PDB file of N, CA, C, O and CB in Angstrom:
ATOM      1  N   MET A   1     -22.116 -63.840   0.945  1.00  0.00           N
ATOM      2  CA  MET A   1     -22.157 -62.717   0.203  1.00  0.00           C
ATOM      3  C   MET A   1     -22.852 -61.552   0.939  1.00  0.00           C
ATOM      4  O   MET A   1     -23.642 -61.790   1.853  1.00  0.00           O
ATOM      5  CB  MET A   1     -22.790 -63.027  -1.044  1.00  0.00           C
ATOM      6  N   THR A   2     -22.589 -60.408   0.583  1.00  0.00           N
ATOM      7  CA  THR A   2     -23.251 -59.255   1.219  1.00  0.00           C
ATOM      8  C   THR A   2     -24.206 -58.445   0.172  1.00  0.00           C
ATOM      9  O   THR A   2     -23.782 -58.069  -0.920  1.00  0.00           O
ATOM     10  CB  THR A   2     -22.107 -58.280   1.817  1.00  0.00           C
ATOM     11  N   ILE A   3     -25.422 -58.238   0.581  1.00  0.00           N
ATOM     12  CA  ILE A   3     -26.307 -57.472  -0.206  1.00  0.00           C
ATOM     13  C   ILE A   3     -26.815 -56.219   0.526  1.00  0.00           C
ATOM     14  O   ILE A   3     -26.997 -56.249   1.743  1.00  0.00           O
ATOM     15  CB  ILE A   3     -27.436 -58.325  -0.630  1.00  0.00           C
ATOM     16  N   GLU A   4     -27.043 -55.128  -0.202  1.00  0.00           N
ATOM     17  CA  GLU A   4     -27.461 -54.070   0.448  1.00  0.00           C
ATOM     18  C   GLU A   4     -29.106 -53.759  -0.031  1.00  0.00           C
ATOM     19  O   GLU A   4     -29.434 -53.765  -1.217  1.00  0.00           O
ATOM     20  CB  GLU A   4     -26.397 -52.898   0.138  1.00  0.00           C
ATOM     21  N   LEU A   5     -29.938 -53.526   0.943  1.00  0.00           N
ATOM     22  CA  LEU A   5     -31.288 -53.396   0.814  1.00  0.00           C
ATOM     23  C   LEU A   5     -31.534 -51.855   0.815  1.00  0.00           C
ATOM     24  O   LEU A   5     -31.081 -51.124   1.695  1.00  0.00           O
ATOM     25  CB  LEU A   5     -32.036 -54.175   1.934  1.00  0.00           C
ATOM     26  N   LYS A   6     -32.243 -51.441  -0.174  1.00  0.00           N
ATOM     27  CA  LYS A   6     -32.504 -49.933  -0.287  1.00  0.00           C
ATOM     28  C   LYS A   6     -33.001 -49.311   1.138  1.00  0.00           C
ATOM     29  O   LYS A   6     -34.100 -49.703   1.530  1.00  0.00           O
ATOM     30  CB  LYS A   6     -33.678 -49.662  -1.465  1.00  0.00           C
ATOM     31  N   GLY A   7     -32.419 -48.544   1.802  1.00  0.00           N
ATOM     32  CA  GLY A   7     -33.139 -48.039   3.129  1.00  0.00           C
ATOM     33  C   GLY A   7     -33.070 -48.977   4.184  1.00  0.00           C
ATOM     34  O   GLY A   7     -33.545 -48.598   5.254  1.00  0.00           O
ATOM     35  N   HIS A   8     -32.609 -50.061   4.133  1.00  0.00           N
ATOM     36  CA  HIS A   8     -32.672 -51.062   5.263  1.00  0.00           C
ATOM     37  C   HIS A   8     -31.323 -51.545   5.753  1.00  0.00           C
ATOM     38  O   HIS A   8     -31.168 -52.095   6.843  1.00  0.00           O
ATOM     39  CB  HIS A   8     -33.470 -52.276   4.836  1.00  0.00           C
ATOM     40  N   GLY A   9     -30.431 -51.325   4.950  1.00  0.00           N
ATOM     41  CA  GLY A   9     -28.954 -51.662   5.501  1.00  0.00           C
ATOM     42  C   GLY A   9     -28.456 -53.020   4.670  1.00  0.00           C
ATOM     43  O   GLY A   9     -28.952 -53.359   3.595  1.00  0.00           O
ATOM     44  N   LYS A  10     -27.536 -53.640   5.262  1.00  0.00           N
ATOM     45  CA  LYS A  10     -26.842 -54.670   4.550  1.00  0.00           C
ATOM     46  C   LYS A  10     -27.037 -56.088   5.407  1.00  0.00           C
ATOM     47  O   LYS A  10     -27.130 -56.185   6.631  1.00  0.00           O
ATOM     48  CB  LYS A  10     -25.239 -54.223   4.372  1.00  0.00           C
ATOM     49  N   ILE A  11     -27.070 -57.052   4.519  1.00  0.00           N
ATOM     50  CA  ILE A  11     -27.179 -58.352   5.073  1.00  0.00           C
ATOM     51  C   ILE A  11     -26.029 -59.256   4.544  1.00  0.00           C
ATOM     52  O   ILE A  11     -25.835 -59.356   3.333  1.00  0.00           O
ATOM     53  CB  ILE A  11     -28.555 -58.940   4.745  1.00  0.00           C
ATOM     54  N   THR A  12     -25.309 -59.879   5.409  1.00  0.00           N
ATOM     55  CA  THR A  12     -24.295 -60.816   4.909  1.00  0.00           C
ATOM     56  C   THR A  12     -24.653 -62.285   5.343  1.00  0.00           C
ATOM     57  O   THR A  12     -24.810 -62.651   6.507  1.00  0.00           O
ATOM     58  CB  THR A  12     -22.862 -60.402   5.455  1.00  0.00           C
ATOM     59  N   ALA A  13     -24.746 -62.991   4.326  1.00  0.00           N
ATOM     60  CA  ALA A  13     -25.187 -64.609   4.547  1.00  0.00           C
ATOM     61  C   ALA A  13     -24.902 -65.237   3.188  1.00  0.00           C
ATOM     62  O   ALA A  13     -24.627 -64.624   2.156  1.00  0.00           O
ATOM     63  CB  ALA A  13     -26.954 -64.877   4.977  1.00  0.00           C
ATOM     64  N   ASN A  14     -25.009 -66.543   3.346  1.00  0.00           N
ATOM     65  CA  ASN A  14     -24.819 -67.347   2.024  1.00  0.00           C
ATOM     66  C   ASN A  14     -26.087 -67.166   1.165  1.00  0.00           C
ATOM     67  O   ASN A  14     -27.082 -66.642   1.666  1.00  0.00           O
ATOM     68  CB  ASN A  14     -24.566 -68.974   2.311  1.00  0.00           C
ATOM     69  N   LYS A  15     -26.078 -67.588  -0.121  1.00  0.00           N
ATOM     70  CA  LYS A  15     -27.165 -67.380  -0.917  1.00  0.00           C
ATOM     71  C   LYS A  15     -28.464 -68.244  -0.382  1.00  0.00           C
ATOM     72  O   LYS A  15     -29.606 -67.834  -0.592  1.00  0.00           O
ATOM     73  CB  LYS A  15     -26.743 -67.736  -2.364  1.00  0.00           C
ATOM     74  N   TYR A  16     -28.245 -69.271   0.208  1.00  0.00           N
ATOM     75  CA  TYR A  16     -29.307 -69.942   0.643  1.00  0.00           C
ATOM     76  C   TYR A  16     -30.006 -69.292   1.824  1.00  0.00           C
ATOM     77  O   TYR A  16     -31.227 -69.142   1.807  1.00  0.00           O
ATOM     78  CB  TYR A  16     -28.907 -71.228   0.927  1.00  0.00           C
ATOM     79  N   ALA A  17     -29.313 -68.933   2.774  1.00  0.00           N
ATOM     80  CA  ALA A  17     -29.898 -68.177   3.908  1.00  0.00           C
ATOM     81  C   ALA A  17     -30.590 -66.897   3.251  1.00  0.00           C
ATOM     82  O   ALA A  17     -31.705 -66.625   3.696  1.00  0.00           O
ATOM     83  CB  ALA A  17     -28.720 -67.758   5.040  1.00  0.00           C
ATOM     84  N   LEU A  18     -30.164 -66.225   2.430  1.00  0.00           N
ATOM     85  CA  LEU A  18     -30.669 -64.900   1.818  1.00  0.00           C
ATOM     86  C   LEU A  18     -32.101 -65.476   1.072  1.00  0.00           C
ATOM     87  O   LEU A  18     -33.151 -64.834   1.084  1.00  0.00           O
ATOM     88  CB  LEU A  18     -29.400 -64.126   0.599  1.00  0.00           C
ATOM     89  N   ASN A  19     -31.976 -66.476   0.583  1.00  0.00           N
ATOM     90  CA  ASN A  19     -33.340 -67.063  -0.144  1.00  0.00           C
ATOM     91  C   ASN A  19     -34.264 -67.225   0.953  1.00  0.00           C
ATOM     92  O   ASN A  19     -35.418 -66.799   0.897  1.00  0.00           O
ATOM     93  CB  ASN A  19     -33.170 -68.572  -0.962  1.00  0.00           C
ATOM     94  N   TYR A  20     -33.795 -67.818   1.923  1.00  0.00           N
ATOM     95  CA  TYR A  20     -34.782 -68.142   2.991  1.00  0.00           C
ATOM     96  C   TYR A  20     -35.426 -66.932   3.667  1.00  0.00           C
ATOM     97  O   TYR A  20     -36.616 -66.922   3.984  1.00  0.00           O
ATOM     98  CB  TYR A  20     -34.113 -68.968   4.050  1.00  0.00           C
ATOM     99  N   ILE A  21     -34.556 -65.874   3.880  1.00  0.00           N
ATOM    100  CA  ILE A  21     -34.999 -64.556   4.318  1.00  0.00           C
ATOM    101  C   ILE A  21     -35.808 -63.924   3.405  1.00  0.00           C
ATOM    102  O   ILE A  21     -36.697 -63.201   3.854  1.00  0.00           O
ATOM    103  CB  ILE A  21     -33.951 -63.707   4.602  1.00  0.00           C
ATOM    104  N   SER A  22     -35.667 -64.064   2.046  1.00  0.00           N
ATOM    105  CA  SER A  22     -36.611 -63.551   1.086  1.00  0.00           C
ATOM    106  C   SER A  22     -38.051 -64.189   1.324  1.00  0.00           C
ATOM    107  O   SER A  22     -39.094 -63.536   1.356  1.00  0.00           O
ATOM    108  CB  SER A  22     -36.084 -63.852  -0.368  1.00  0.00           C
ATOM    109  N   ILE A  23     -37.939 -65.622   1.491  1.00  0.00           N
ATOM    110  CA  ILE A  23     -39.204 -66.340   1.633  1.00  0.00           C
ATOM    111  C   ILE A  23     -40.022 -65.855   2.924  1.00  0.00           C
ATOM    112  O   ILE A  23     -41.245 -65.712   2.918  1.00  0.00           O
ATOM    113  CB  ILE A  23     -38.900 -67.894   1.716  1.00  0.00           C
ATOM    114  N   LEU A  24     -39.228 -65.629   3.988  1.00  0.00           N
ATOM    115  CA  LEU A  24     -39.831 -65.114   5.089  1.00  0.00           C
ATOM    116  C   LEU A  24     -40.467 -63.831   5.031  1.00  0.00           C
ATOM    117  O   LEU A  24     -41.571 -63.645   5.544  1.00  0.00           O
ATOM    118  CB  LEU A  24     -38.988 -65.086   6.006  1.00  0.00           C
ATOM    119  N   ALA A  25     -39.747 -62.828   4.358  1.00  0.00           N
ATOM    120  CA  ALA A  25     -40.348 -61.488   4.053  1.00  0.00           C
ATOM    121  C   ALA A  25     -41.554 -61.580   3.345  1.00  0.00           C
ATOM    122  O   ALA A  25     -42.532 -60.864   3.558  1.00  0.00           O
ATOM    123  CB  ALA A  25     -39.468 -60.644   3.288  1.00  0.00           C
ATOM    124  N   GLU A  26     -41.459 -62.685   2.292  1.00  0.00           N
ATOM    125  CA  GLU A  26     -42.826 -62.518   1.488  1.00  0.00           C
ATOM    126  C   GLU A  26     -43.959 -62.925   2.389  1.00  0.00           C
ATOM    127  O   GLU A  26     -45.046 -62.347   2.374  1.00  0.00           O
ATOM    128  CB  GLU A  26     -42.885 -63.451   0.111  1.00  0.00           C
ATOM    129  N   GLN A  27     -43.650 -64.010   3.229  1.00  0.00           N
ATOM    130  CA  GLN A  27     -44.677 -64.546   4.230  1.00  0.00           C
ATOM    131  C   GLN A  27     -45.271 -63.509   5.118  1.00  0.00           C
ATOM    132  O   GLN A  27     -46.459 -63.477   5.441  1.00  0.00           O
ATOM    133  CB  GLN A  27     -44.057 -65.595   5.125  1.00  0.00           C
ATOM    134  N   ALA A  28     -44.396 -62.703   5.471  1.00  0.00           N
ATOM    135  CA  ALA A  28     -44.664 -61.413   6.479  1.00  0.00           C
ATOM    136  C   ALA A  28     -45.527 -60.647   5.713  1.00  0.00           C
ATOM    137  O   ALA A  28     -46.593 -60.311   6.229  1.00  0.00           O
ATOM    138  CB  ALA A  28     -43.323 -60.468   6.938  1.00  0.00           C
ATOM    139  N   ALA A  29     -45.243 -60.274   4.464  1.00  0.00           N
ATOM    140  CA  ALA A  29     -45.985 -59.441   3.721  1.00  0.00           C
ATOM    141  C   ALA A  29     -47.353 -59.909   3.443  1.00  0.00           C
ATOM    142  O   ALA A  29     -48.277 -59.097   3.390  1.00  0.00           O
ATOM    143  CB  ALA A  29     -45.330 -59.188   2.583  1.00  0.00           C
ATOM    144  N   LEU A  30     -47.536 -61.159   3.263  1.00  0.00           N
ATOM    145  CA  LEU A  30     -48.889 -61.843   3.256  1.00  0.00           C
ATOM    146  C   LEU A  30     -49.646 -61.704   4.468  1.00  0.00           C
ATOM    147  O   LEU A  30     -50.854 -61.472   4.409  1.00  0.00           O
ATOM    148  CB  LEU A  30     -48.764 -63.266   3.009  1.00  0.00           C
ATOM    149  N   GLN A  31     -48.976 -61.838   5.684  1.00  0.00           N
ATOM    150  CA  GLN A  31     -49.572 -61.754   7.034  1.00  0.00           C
ATOM    151  C   GLN A  31     -49.947 -60.271   7.253  1.00  0.00           C
ATOM    152  O   GLN A  31     -51.027 -59.956   7.751  1.00  0.00           O
ATOM    153  CB  GLN A  31     -48.552 -62.289   8.180  1.00  0.00           C
ATOM    154  N   PHE A  32     -49.051 -59.401   6.877  1.00  0.00           N
ATOM    155  CA  PHE A  32     -49.307 -57.930   7.242  1.00  0.00           C
ATOM    156  C   PHE A  32     -50.752 -57.629   6.372  1.00  0.00           C
ATOM    157  O   PHE A  32     -51.817 -57.215   6.831  1.00  0.00           O
ATOM    158  CB  PHE A  32     -47.861 -56.821   6.726  1.00  0.00           C
ATOM    159  N   SER A  33     -50.473 -57.921   5.193  1.00  0.00           N
ATOM    160  CA  SER A  33     -51.658 -57.550   4.163  1.00  0.00           C
ATOM    161  C   SER A  33     -52.986 -58.067   4.701  1.00  0.00           C
ATOM    162  O   SER A  33     -53.982 -57.344   4.698  1.00  0.00           O
ATOM    163  CB  SER A  33     -51.420 -58.228   2.642  1.00  0.00           C
ATOM    164  N   GLU A  34     -53.005 -59.353   5.177  1.00  0.00           N
ATOM    165  CA  GLU A  34     -54.331 -59.949   5.687  1.00  0.00           C
ATOM    166  C   GLU A  34     -54.774 -59.192   6.970  1.00  0.00           C
ATOM    167  O   GLU A  34     -55.970 -59.132   7.256  1.00  0.00           O
ATOM    168  CB  GLU A  34     -54.175 -61.557   6.022  1.00  0.00           C
ATOM    169  N   ASN A  35     -53.795 -58.600   7.765  1.00  0.00           N
ATOM    170  CA  ASN A  35     -54.319 -57.906   8.853  1.00  0.00           C
ATOM    171  C   ASN A  35     -54.390 -56.475   8.593  1.00  0.00           C
ATOM    172  O   ASN A  35     -54.426 -55.714   9.560  1.00  0.00           O
ATOM    173  CB  ASN A  35     -53.566 -58.162  10.019  1.00  0.00           C
ATOM    174  N   GLY A  36     -54.415 -56.009   7.392  1.00  0.00           N
ATOM    175  CA  GLY A  36     -54.816 -54.514   7.142  1.00  0.00           C
ATOM    176  C   GLY A  36     -53.586 -53.663   7.397  1.00  0.00           C
ATOM    177  O   GLY A  36     -53.758 -52.450   7.517  1.00  0.00           O
ATOM    178  N   MET A  37     -52.325 -54.187   7.496  1.00  0.00           N
ATOM    179  CA  MET A  37     -51.088 -53.398   7.636  1.00  0.00           C
ATOM    180  C   MET A  37     -50.546 -53.187   6.322  1.00  0.00           C
ATOM    181  O   MET A  37     -49.643 -53.937   5.951  1.00  0.00           O
ATOM    182  CB  MET A  37     -50.056 -54.054   8.523  1.00  0.00           C
ATOM    183  N   THR A  38     -50.980 -52.244   5.534  1.00  0.00           N
ATOM    184  CA  THR A  38     -50.632 -52.214   4.169  1.00  0.00           C
ATOM    185  C   THR A  38     -49.145 -51.626   4.049  1.00  0.00           C
ATOM    186  O   THR A  38     -48.304 -52.112   3.293  1.00  0.00           O
ATOM    187  CB  THR A  38     -51.705 -51.357   3.365  1.00  0.00           C
ATOM    188  N   ALA A  39     -48.940 -50.624   4.808  1.00  0.00           N
ATOM    189  CA  ALA A  39     -47.415 -49.995   4.718  1.00  0.00           C
ATOM    190  C   ALA A  39     -46.431 -51.096   5.190  1.00  0.00           C
ATOM    191  O   ALA A  39     -45.341 -51.157   4.622  1.00  0.00           O
ATOM    192  CB  ALA A  39     -47.196 -48.573   5.750  1.00  0.00           C
ATOM    193  N   LEU A  40     -46.701 -51.898   6.099  1.00  0.00           N
ATOM    194  CA  LEU A  40     -45.701 -53.007   6.411  1.00  0.00           C
ATOM    195  C   LEU A  40     -45.645 -54.057   5.354  1.00  0.00           C
ATOM    196  O   LEU A  40     -44.585 -54.590   5.025  1.00  0.00           O
ATOM    197  CB  LEU A  40     -46.038 -53.694   7.735  1.00  0.00           C
ATOM    198  N   ALA A  41     -46.909 -54.375   4.776  1.00  0.00           N
ATOM    199  CA  ALA A  41     -47.007 -55.391   3.752  1.00  0.00           C
ATOM    200  C   ALA A  41     -46.001 -54.961   2.602  1.00  0.00           C
ATOM    201  O   ALA A  41     -45.121 -55.684   2.134  1.00  0.00           O
ATOM    202  CB  ALA A  41     -48.545 -55.535   3.220  1.00  0.00           C
ATOM    203  N   GLU A  42     -46.291 -53.643   2.226  1.00  0.00           N
ATOM    204  CA  GLU A  42     -45.511 -53.242   0.966  1.00  0.00           C
ATOM    205  C   GLU A  42     -44.118 -53.186   1.217  1.00  0.00           C
ATOM    206  O   GLU A  42     -43.360 -53.374   0.265  1.00  0.00           O
ATOM    207  CB  GLU A  42     -45.921 -51.907   0.414  1.00  0.00           C
ATOM    208  N   GLU A  43     -43.607 -52.934   2.467  1.00  0.00           N
ATOM    209  CA  GLU A  43     -42.092 -52.839   2.785  1.00  0.00           C
ATOM    210  C   GLU A  43     -41.534 -54.229   2.886  1.00  0.00           C
ATOM    211  O   GLU A  43     -40.430 -54.525   2.430  1.00  0.00           O
ATOM    212  CB  GLU A  43     -41.796 -52.048   4.169  1.00  0.00           C
ATOM    213  N   ALA A  44     -42.328 -55.068   3.495  1.00  0.00           N
ATOM    214  CA  ALA A  44     -41.886 -56.487   3.432  1.00  0.00           C
ATOM    215  C   ALA A  44     -41.722 -57.100   2.061  1.00  0.00           C
ATOM    216  O   ALA A  44     -40.751 -57.806   1.791  1.00  0.00           O
ATOM    217  CB  ALA A  44     -42.834 -57.308   4.161  1.00  0.00           C
ATOM    218  N   GLN A  45     -42.756 -56.801   1.131  1.00  0.00           N
ATOM    219  CA  GLN A  45     -42.633 -57.300  -0.153  1.00  0.00           C
ATOM    220  C   GLN A  45     -41.599 -56.791  -0.962  1.00  0.00           C
ATOM    221  O   GLN A  45     -41.089 -57.487  -1.840  1.00  0.00           O
ATOM    222  CB  GLN A  45     -43.737 -57.143  -0.782  1.00  0.00           C
ATOM    223  N   GLU A  46     -41.183 -55.410  -0.695  1.00  0.00           N
ATOM    224  CA  GLU A  46     -40.187 -54.861  -1.313  1.00  0.00           C
ATOM    225  C   GLU A  46     -38.909 -55.551  -0.925  1.00  0.00           C
ATOM    226  O   GLU A  46     -38.099 -55.828  -1.810  1.00  0.00           O
ATOM    227  CB  GLU A  46     -40.187 -53.490  -1.064  1.00  0.00           C
ATOM    228  N   ILE A  47     -38.660 -55.859   0.374  1.00  0.00           N
ATOM    229  CA  ILE A  47     -37.464 -56.637   0.746  1.00  0.00           C
ATOM    230  C   ILE A  47     -37.320 -57.861   0.048  1.00  0.00           C
ATOM    231  O   ILE A  47     -36.282 -58.242  -0.493  1.00  0.00           O
ATOM    232  CB  ILE A  47     -37.445 -56.934   2.123  1.00  0.00           C
ATOM    233  N   ALA A  48     -38.461 -58.493   0.082  1.00  0.00           N
ATOM    234  CA  ALA A  48     -38.399 -59.992  -0.374  1.00  0.00           C
ATOM    235  C   ALA A  48     -38.161 -59.789  -1.982  1.00  0.00           C
ATOM    236  O   ALA A  48     -37.511 -60.687  -2.517  1.00  0.00           O
ATOM    237  CB  ALA A  48     -39.951 -60.948   0.020  1.00  0.00           C
ATOM    238  N   ASN A  49     -38.551 -58.858  -2.704  1.00  0.00           N
ATOM    239  CA  ASN A  49     -38.343 -58.767  -3.983  1.00  0.00           C
ATOM    240  C   ASN A  49     -36.909 -58.173  -4.374  1.00  0.00           C
ATOM    241  O   ASN A  49     -36.368 -58.433  -5.449  1.00  0.00           O
ATOM    242  CB  ASN A  49     -39.423 -58.015  -4.494  1.00  0.00           C
ATOM    243  N   ASP A  50     -36.403 -57.429  -3.489  1.00  0.00           N
ATOM    244  CA  ASP A  50     -34.959 -57.039  -3.742  1.00  0.00           C
ATOM    245  C   ASP A  50     -34.078 -58.078  -3.563  1.00  0.00           C
ATOM    246  O   ASP A  50     -33.110 -58.222  -4.310  1.00  0.00           O
ATOM    247  CB  ASP A  50     -34.502 -55.974  -2.907  1.00  0.00           C
ATOM    248  N   ILE A  51     -34.344 -58.898  -2.547  1.00  0.00           N
ATOM    249  CA  ILE A  51     -33.476 -60.164  -2.281  1.00  0.00           C
ATOM    250  C   ILE A  51     -33.624 -61.159  -3.597  1.00  0.00           C
ATOM    251  O   ILE A  51     -32.652 -61.583  -4.223  1.00  0.00           O
ATOM    252  CB  ILE A  51     -34.028 -60.988  -0.808  1.00  0.00           C
ATOM    253  N   TYR A  52     -34.893 -61.436  -3.883  1.00  0.00           N
ATOM    254  CA  TYR A  52     -34.921 -62.176  -4.910  1.00  0.00           C
ATOM    255  C   TYR A  52     -34.268 -61.966  -6.202  1.00  0.00           C
ATOM    256  O   TYR A  52     -33.700 -62.846  -6.847  1.00  0.00           O
ATOM    257  CB  TYR A  52     -35.973 -62.300  -5.072  1.00  0.00           C
ATOM    258  N   ASN A  53     -34.403 -60.596  -6.573  1.00  0.00           N
ATOM    259  CA  ASN A  53     -33.835 -59.995  -7.811  1.00  0.00           C
ATOM    260  C   ASN A  53     -32.323 -60.238  -7.799  1.00  0.00           C
ATOM    261  O   ASN A  53     -31.745 -60.698  -8.784  1.00  0.00           O
ATOM    262  CB  ASN A  53     -34.159 -58.428  -7.911  1.00  0.00           C
ATOM    263  N   ILE A  54     -31.577 -59.854  -6.439  1.00  0.00           N
ATOM    264  CA  ILE A  54     -30.198 -59.998  -6.562  1.00  0.00           C
ATOM    265  C   ILE A  54     -29.809 -61.455  -6.565  1.00  0.00           C
ATOM    266  O   ILE A  54     -28.808 -61.788  -7.200  1.00  0.00           O
ATOM    267  CB  ILE A  54     -29.520 -59.266  -5.492  1.00  0.00           C
ATOM    268  N   LEU A  55     -30.460 -62.274  -5.962  1.00  0.00           N
ATOM    269  CA  LEU A  55     -30.148 -63.706  -6.074  1.00  0.00           C
ATOM    270  C   LEU A  55     -30.411 -64.286  -7.566  1.00  0.00           C
ATOM    271  O   LEU A  55     -29.726 -65.191  -8.043  1.00  0.00           O
ATOM    272  CB  LEU A  55     -31.038 -64.494  -5.005  1.00  0.00           C
ATOM    273  N   SER A  56     -31.364 -63.729  -8.171  1.00  0.00           N
ATOM    274  CA  SER A  56     -31.764 -64.092  -9.509  1.00  0.00           C
ATOM    275  C   SER A  56     -30.372 -63.668 -10.277  1.00  0.00           C
ATOM    276  O   SER A  56     -29.762 -64.481 -10.972  1.00  0.00           O
ATOM    277  CB  SER A  56     -33.236 -63.265 -10.049  1.00  0.00           C
ATOM    278  N   GLU A  57     -29.989 -62.491 -10.108  1.00  0.00           N
ATOM    279  CA  GLU A  57     -28.768 -62.052 -11.034  1.00  0.00           C
ATOM    280  C   GLU A  57     -27.598 -62.906 -10.777  1.00  0.00           C
ATOM    281  O   GLU A  57     -26.755 -63.089 -11.655  1.00  0.00           O
ATOM    282  CB  GLU A  57     -28.311 -60.527 -10.792  1.00  0.00           C
ATOM    283  N   THR A  58     -27.503 -63.493  -9.486  1.00  0.00           N
ATOM    284  CA  THR A  58     -26.406 -64.489  -9.413  1.00  0.00           C
ATOM    285  C   THR A  58     -26.551 -65.880  -9.982  1.00  0.00           C
ATOM    286  O   THR A  58     -25.624 -66.683  -9.872  1.00  0.00           O
ATOM    287  CB  THR A  58     -26.094 -64.661  -8.092  1.00  0.00           C
ATOM    288  N   GLY A  59     -27.689 -66.196 -10.589  1.00  0.00           N
ATOM    289  CA  GLY A  59     -27.994 -67.369 -11.187  1.00  0.00           C
ATOM    290  C   GLY A  59     -28.543 -68.557 -10.186  1.00  0.00           C
ATOM    291  O   GLY A  59     -28.566 -69.748 -10.497  1.00  0.00           O
ATOM    292  N   LEU A  60     -28.969 -68.024  -8.953  1.00  0.00           N
ATOM    293  CA  LEU A  60     -29.459 -69.076  -7.981  1.00  0.00           C
ATOM    294  C   LEU A  60     -30.691 -69.740  -8.652  1.00  0.00           C
ATOM    295  O   LEU A  60     -30.843 -70.950  -8.484  1.00  0.00           O
ATOM    296  CB  LEU A  60     -29.858 -68.425  -6.501  1.00  0.00           C
ATOM    297  N   TYR A  61     -31.509 -69.099  -9.339  1.00  0.00           N
ATOM    298  CA  TYR A  61     -32.755 -69.866  -9.634  1.00  0.00           C
ATOM    299  C   TYR A  61     -32.758 -70.517 -10.990  1.00  0.00           C
ATOM    300  O   TYR A  61     -33.762 -71.032 -11.481  1.00  0.00           O
ATOM    301  CB  TYR A  61     -33.955 -68.966  -9.539  1.00  0.00           C
ATOM    302  N   LYS A  62     -31.541 -70.464 -11.584  1.00  0.00           N
ATOM    303  CA  LYS A  62     -31.575 -71.207 -12.973  1.00  0.00           C
ATOM    304  C   LYS A  62     -31.528 -72.576 -12.945  1.00  0.00           C
ATOM    305  O   LYS A  62     -31.551 -73.216 -13.996  1.00  0.00           O
ATOM    306  CB  LYS A  62     -30.501 -70.851 -13.824  1.00  0.00           C
TER     307      LYS A  62
END
């Protein structure tokens, strides 16, 4: 599947790989936040949330 992230482009991968990318983005957001990099933390969290929401709409988390 191909998803488009607002302002970041498109990613083509299966839903499990996209889920993994979402988890990685969430972990990056936590690390950025812990290191005082607020803008990067917010951006990474937005990416994680966008991917999660798209996958949720496909029924992956049911």
